[in-house]
Steps between C-alpha positions, in 0.01 A plus 500: 500500500453871453189657348688683225456359150787340315659672200318259268163581660570876472586466132188283451288782652681772313500342151131554425521864607810557283330330203187710552704821515686396189174428314350830607816689392510324163131567444546864593794540260308319224191718543705820525699399191184437299343826606812704426579320170158569349457858373253725684246481220476122548485486882161334467672198342774509764239494782311213332823308457600555862148400617511179297851420626386562857213254452747250352726547807195447722425171329864390531505600866178300547648187351822533696301462821514125441884513530508642850416364841377844609345667199399825664762699316408364159129554584574864592688553173219339308240727654720806463584441136135418423380824667764700317424336167124547523538859623732592214278336242186667624676838526657468156160429345296751697744796496516707178857386421430355156310684228502196274265284708129542432218494744402150393862388539510643852170326583618166359829527693314587819269199459798273447674644804187461715476132397866454590442660840198275558704189410785626726266557798345157456844346494600686816190390686555142390865517616406651838235231550744225403769635737237507782401143432864396493560666840200316640622165359850564636361575846295177491802301389715645774229425754477145378876456493535624857293209633669160551397243242236255631604140547335236286318361805348828608413589144331162440312500831387861479361458149339161553122508506332406826342152502124518453247229585315332210198689375237239610622417848430727793668279767699223336571194703858379509577179314460183710271672755190294422 
């Protein structure tokens, strides 16, 4: 049998890449459409909308990791959309794009964003730790599965306690020896 993959395997490898490219293109068109559709005076609201949508796409990408055997592409999209969303939201609030937002409004929005970033970082660290534990469990399961199963006899004899003499007798005499 040759080492080249079958057409079904090639399509199976190519499908996630095509779906990722399609999602990226749709997101780009959506973000560009929002930015161009909103008048220049209201670009603050366009950037906030794009930032919120990017965070929404990040959450969707995170949850779609459960649907894939290799979730590295979804994880990359999740991280990318999250970085883009947080960057846009921070820049929209910190840059002087909107004259209608007060200093207290900016401060409140920054506090909310910082709390969201903290929650996001805690979630990322929890996910990384969980994936590390899963890799360790998988390695242990594979190690265990690679050994032949023990027979009932070897299992029973290896786990049986060794016979011990009674507590009071140092040198017991065999029965009938008197």
